[in-house]
C-alpha positions in Angstrom: -5.5 -17.8 21.0 -3.9 -14.4 20.4 -0.7 -14.1 18.4 1.8 -11.2 18.4 1.3 -9.5 15.1 4.1 -7.4 13.6 1.9 -4.9 11.9 1.6 -1.2 11.4 -0.3 -0.2 14.5 -1.7 3.0 12.8 -1.3 4.9 9.6 0.3 8.3 9.9 -1.9 10.5 12.2 -2.1 14.2 11.8 -2.6 16.4 14.9 -3.2 20.1 14.3 -2.4 22.6 17.1 -3.5 23.7 19.5 -5.0 20.3 20.4 -4.7 17.1 22.4 -5.8 14.0 20.5 -6.1 10.3 21.6 -4.7 8.4 18.7 -4.6 4.8 20.2 -6.9 3.0 22.6 -5.9 -0.6 23.3 -9.0 -2.8 22.9 -10.8 -0.3 20.7 -8.4 1.0 17.9 -8.5 -0.8 14.6 -4.9 -1.5 13.4 -3.8 -0.2 10.0 -4.9 -2.4 7.1 -7.8 -3.9 8.9 -5.7 -6.6 10.5 -7.7 -6.5 13.8 -8.3 -4.5 17.0 -5.1 -3.8 19.0 -5.1 -5.8 22.2 -2.0 -5.8 24.5 0.3 -3.4 22.7 4.1 -3.0 23.0 4.9 0.6 22.2 8.5 0.8 20.9 8.6 4.4 19.6 6.8 7.4 18.1 8.0 9.7 15.3 6.8 13.3 15.4 7.3 15.6 12.5 6.2 19.3 12.4 4.9 20.2 8.9 3.9 23.7 10.0 5.5 27.0 9.2 6.4 27.8 12.9 7.8 26.1 16.0 5.3 24.2 18.1 5.6 22.0 21.2 4.5 18.4 21.0 4.0 16.0 23.9 3.1 12.3 24.4 0.9 11.0 27.2 0.0 7.5 28.3 -3.2 7.0 30.3 -3.8 3.7 32.0 -7.0 1.7 31.8 -9.8 3.6 33.5 -8.1 7.0 33.5 -9.4 9.8 31.4 -7.8 12.7 29.6 -10.5 14.8 31.2 -11.6 18.2 29.9 -9.2 18.3 27.0 -6.2 19.5 29.0 -3.4 16.9 29.2 -2.4 15.8 32.6 1.4 16.3 33.2 1.6 13.3 35.5 1.0 11.1 32.4 3.4 12.9 30.0 6.3 10.7 28.8 7.9 13.1 26.3 7.8 16.8 25.4 9.8 18.5 22.7 9.9 21.8 20.8 9.7 21.1 17.1 10.9 23.7 14.6 9.3 23.9 11.2 10.2 20.7 9.2 11.9 19.1 12.2 11.5 15.4 13.2 11.8 13.9 16.7 12.2 10.2 17.4 10.9 8.9 20.8 12.3 5.4 21.3 12.4 3.2 24.4 15.1 0.6 25.1 12.3 -1.8 26.2 8.7 -1.7 24.9 6.1 0.1 27.0 3.3 -2.5 27.6 -0.2 -1.0 27.1 -3.1 -3.1 28.3 -6.8 -3.0 27.6 -8.1 0.5 27.9 -4.7 2.2 27.9 -4.5 5.3 25.6 -1.8 7.2 23.8 -2.4 10.9 23.4 -0.5 13.5 21.3 -0.6 17.2 22.2 0.4 20.1 20.0 0.7 23.5 21.8 2.4 26.9 21.7 6.1 26.6 22.6 7.5 28.5 25.6 7.8 32.2 25.0 11.6 32.1 24.5 11.2 29.8 21.5 8.6 31.7 19.5 5.8 30.3 17.4 2.0 30.3 18.0 1.3 26.6 17.8 -2.0 27.5 16.1 -2.1 25.9 12.6 0.9 23.7 13.3 0.4 20.2 12.1 2.4 17.3 13.5 2.5 14.0 11.7 2.7 11.1 14.1 3.8 7.5 13.4 3.5 4.9 16.2 5.9 2.0 16.2 5.4 -1.3 18.0 3.7 -4.6 18.1 0.3 -5.8 19.2 -1.7 -8.9 20.0 -4.7 -9.0 17.6 -8.3 -9.6 18.8 
């Protein structure tokens, strides 16, 4: 029988721009500390922090089981958050009710150049990502 485990889903992930990276795949990703593989996951929040010297844009995407990120370009119909992050700025994405991610669902983080009126190249930006939530352990 599976039990809900209050554990750190992942250690801090570093995503360097310009890039889109899958950081969590339910049923595949090993949880932090070697507790087990994340099964049904309840995503409560994500912390994004820009450690770079310039502004970048960071986005979060959730893909359902069987979907694919494709050719490396994120699909806007799967974007759940997008924010411009100044140098040393932190953004908290929190949901009032957890997002249920089932087997094969994926969480992607994107770091890109911000819109032209904001400035910043995005290149060389590094966003630290911390995923918050609970998971069943397989």
